[in-house]
C-alpha positions in Angstrom: -10.0 -10.6 10.8 -6.3 -10.4 11.5 -5.2 -7.4 13.4 -1.5 -8.0 13.1 1.1 -5.3 12.6 4.2 -5.9 10.5 7.7 -6.2 11.9 10.5 -4.3 10.1 12.1 -7.6 8.9 8.8 -8.6 7.2 8.0 -5.2 5.7 9.2 -5.3 2.0 7.1 -2.3 0.9 8.1 -0.3 3.8 11.8 -1.1 3.1 11.4 0.1 -0.5 9.6 3.3 0.7 12.3 4.0 3.2 15.1 3.4 0.6 13.4 5.8 -1.8 12.9 8.4 0.9 16.5 8.3 2.1 18.3 7.8 -1.3 15.9 9.1 -3.9 15.9 5.7 -5.6 14.9 2.1 -4.8 15.4 -1.4 -6.1 12.7 -3.7 -7.4 9.6 -4.2 -5.3 8.5 -7.6 -6.5 5.0 -8.9 -6.2 4.1 -12.6 -6.4 0.7 -14.4 -6.5 -0.5 -17.9 -7.0 -3.0 -16.6 -9.6 -0.7 -14.3 -11.7 2.8 -14.0 -13.0 5.4 -12.1 -11.1 4.9 -8.3 -11.2 6.7 -5.2 -9.9 5.5 -2.0 -8.2 7.5 1.1 -9.4 8.4 2.6 -6.0 8.6 6.1 -7.3 4.8 6.0 -8.0 4.2 5.7 -4.3 5.6 9.2 -3.9 3.5 10.8 -6.6 2.3 14.4 -6.4 -1.3 15.6 -6.8 -0.6 16.4 -10.5 0.7 12.8 -11.1 -2.3 11.1 -9.5 -5.1 9.7 -11.6 -8.4 11.6 -11.8 -10.1 9.1 -9.6 -7.6 9.8 -6.7 -7.8 13.5 -7.2 -11.6 13.4 -7.0 -11.4 11.5 -3.7 -9.1 14.0 -2.2 -11.4 16.8 -3.3 -14.3 15.1 -1.6 -12.6 14.3 1.7 -13.6 16.6 4.5 -13.7 17.0 8.2 -11.4 14.7 10.2 -9.9 12.3 7.7 -8.5 8.8 8.2 -6.1 7.7 5.5 -6.0 3.9 5.6 -3.0 2.0 4.3 -1.3 5.4 3.7 2.1 4.0 2.6 4.5 6.8 1.8 1.7 9.4 2.7 1.3 10.9 -0.7 -2.5 11.4 -0.3 -2.2 12.6 3.3 0.4 15.2 2.3 -1.9 16.6 -0.3 -4.7 16.8 2.2 -2.5 18.4 4.8 -1.4 21.0 2.2 -5.1 21.7 1.6 -5.4 22.5 5.3 -7.3 19.3 6.2 -7.0 17.4 9.5 -5.7 13.9 8.5 -4.5 10.9 10.4 -2.4 8.4 8.4 -2.3 4.7 9.4 -0.5 1.7 8.1 0.6 -1.7 9.5 4.1 -1.1 8.1 6.5 0.4 10.7 8.9 1.6 8.0 6.2 3.4 6.1 5.0 5.1 9.3 8.6 6.2 10.0 8.8 7.8 6.5 5.4 9.5 6.9 6.4 10.9 10.3 9.6 12.2 8.9 7.6 13.9 6.1 5.7 15.8 8.7 2.5 13.7 8.9 0.5 12.6 11.9 1.1 8.8 11.3 0.6 5.7 13.4 1.2 2.0 13.0 -2.4 0.8 13.4 -4.4 -2.1 11.9 -7.8 -0.8 10.8 -9.5 -3.9 12.3 -7.9 -3.5 15.8 -10.9 -2.9 18.1 -8.6 -0.9 20.4 -8.5 1.8 17.7 -11.7 3.7 18.5 -11.4 7.3 17.2 -14.0 9.0 15.1 -13.7 10.4 11.6 -15.8 12.2 9.0 -14.1 10.7 6.0 -12.3 7.3 5.8 -10.1 7.3 2.7 -9.1 3.9 1.2 -7.2 4.5 -2.1 -4.9 2.5 -4.4 -7.3 -0.4 -4.6 -8.3 0.4 -1.0 -10.8 -2.4 -0.9 -7.8 -4.8 -0.8 -7.3 -4.7 2.9 -10.7 -6.3 3.4 -9.1 -9.5 2.1 -12.1 -11.6 1.3 -15.9 -11.2 0.8 -16.5 -13.0 4.0 -14.8 -10.2 5.9 -17.2 -7.5 4.6 -19.5 -7.8 7.6 -16.6 -7.2 10.0 -15.4 -4.3 7.8 -18.8 -2.5 7.8 -19.2 -3.0 11.6 -15.7 -1.4 12.1 -16.8 1.5 9.8 -19.9 2.1 12.0 -17.5 2.4 15.0 -15.1 4.8 13.3 -17.5 7.1 11.3 -19.1 10.2 12.7 -22.8 10.7 11.9 -23.0 11.8 8.3 -19.5 10.6 7.6 -18.5 8.5 4.6 -15.9 6.0 3.2 -14.2 6.9 -0.1 -12.8 3.7 -1.5 -11.5 2.6 -4.9 -11.3 -0.8 -6.4 -11.3 -2.7 -9.7 -13.5 -5.3 -11.3 -11.2 -8.1 -12.4 -13.7 -9.6 -14.8 -11.7 -8.3 -17.7 -9.2 -11.1 -16.9 -11.8 -13.6 -17.9 -13.0 -11.9 -21.1 -13.2 -14.1 -24.2 -12.5 -12.9 -27.7 -16.2 -12.5 -28.4 -16.6 -10.2 -25.4 -18.2 -12.7 -23.1 -16.9 -13.5 -19.6 -15.9 -17.0 -18.6 -16.2 -16.9 -14.9 -16.6 -20.1 -12.8 -19.4 -19.2 -10.5 -18.8 -22.3 -8.4 -15.2 -21.2 -7.5 -14.2 -18.6 -5.0 -15.0 -15.0 -5.9 -12.8 -14.0 -8.8 -11.6 -10.8 -7.0 -10.1 -12.7 -4.1 -6.3 -12.7 -4.7 -3.3 -13.7 -2.7 -0.1 -11.7 -2.8 3.4 -11.8 -1.4 6.1 -9.1 -1.8 9.8 -9.0 -1.7 12.3 -6.1 -1.7 15.9 -7.1 -1.9 16.4 -9.7 0.9 13.2 -8.6 2.8 10.4 -11.2 2.2 6.9 -10.6 3.3 4.3 -13.2 4.2 1.4 -14.1 1.9 -1.7 -11.9 2.4 -5.2 -11.8 1.0 -6.3 -8.9 -1.2 -9.9 -8.1 -2.4 -10.8 -6.5 -5.7 -14.5 -6.1 -5.7 -16.9 -5.1 -8.5 -19.3 -2.3 -7.7 -22.5 -4.3 -7.9 -21.2 -6.8 -5.3 -19.9 -4.0 -3.1 -23.3 -2.2 -3.3 -25.2 -5.4 -2.4 -23.0 -6.0 0.7 -23.2 -2.3 1.7 -26.9 -2.4 1.6 -27.0 -5.6 3.6 -25.0 -4.0 6.4 -26.7 -0.6 6.6 -24.7 1.5 4.0 -25.5 3.1 0.7 -23.0 2.8 -2.1 -22.6 5.5 -4.8 -20.3 5.1 -7.8 -18.6 8.5 -8.0 -16.3 7.9 -10.9 -15.2 5.2 -13.3 -11.6 4.8 -14.4 -10.3 3.7 -17.7 -9.8 0.0 -16.9 -12.7 -1.4 -14.8 -11.7 0.6 -11.8 -14.0 3.0 -9.9 -14.3 5.3 -6.9 -17.2 4.5 -4.5 -18.7 6.6 -1.7 -20.2 4.6 1.1 -22.5 6.3 3.5 -24.6 5.0 6.4 -28.3 4.9 5.9 
């Protein structure tokens, strides 16, 4: 697993977040992939309030307890809600500009890669939202991921993670699914972002269906529970050690 941190000059999402924080508006945060057409992330949604969050995210925040680690925290919108609820939360991200914004918003934020073995603190809840499974990158990385979780979780602690099952992209008109089982897992996607003149490097992102997540969790000593299903093949999972 890569344990890299981003530099400011390679941090398009952080640059967009910083612009919005400082100016109240931002340009286009463009997203490219070899598998999909160009897309765009509305930067204002990264600053959403509790009321603006989908039910799935609200449920996760209600369930988070004890010492909480918010992974890939971005602008810190989830951490801010937790802090306002009186919870003890640490926000981490590999983006230096995002960490700058979170710090200025009053959060305990650090530039940390979740897979860096030098990061050894313990938590009761590890929060991974906004397709939080993405940072795992590929199915082959799940063993490393669950081993890291064992190092970071207190006894009785849990991971609250959301993801999406991309099978809908392969749905035929008759409702069947045309998935090439000989190819790479259909939820393994590559992305690259650009904000104004700031271009990021290509990175792997994992969307994982719940049954596959549950199978891997069981293999590595965790129990997966589907807490809530969203409206479009997305779900919130709770992962606890056996």
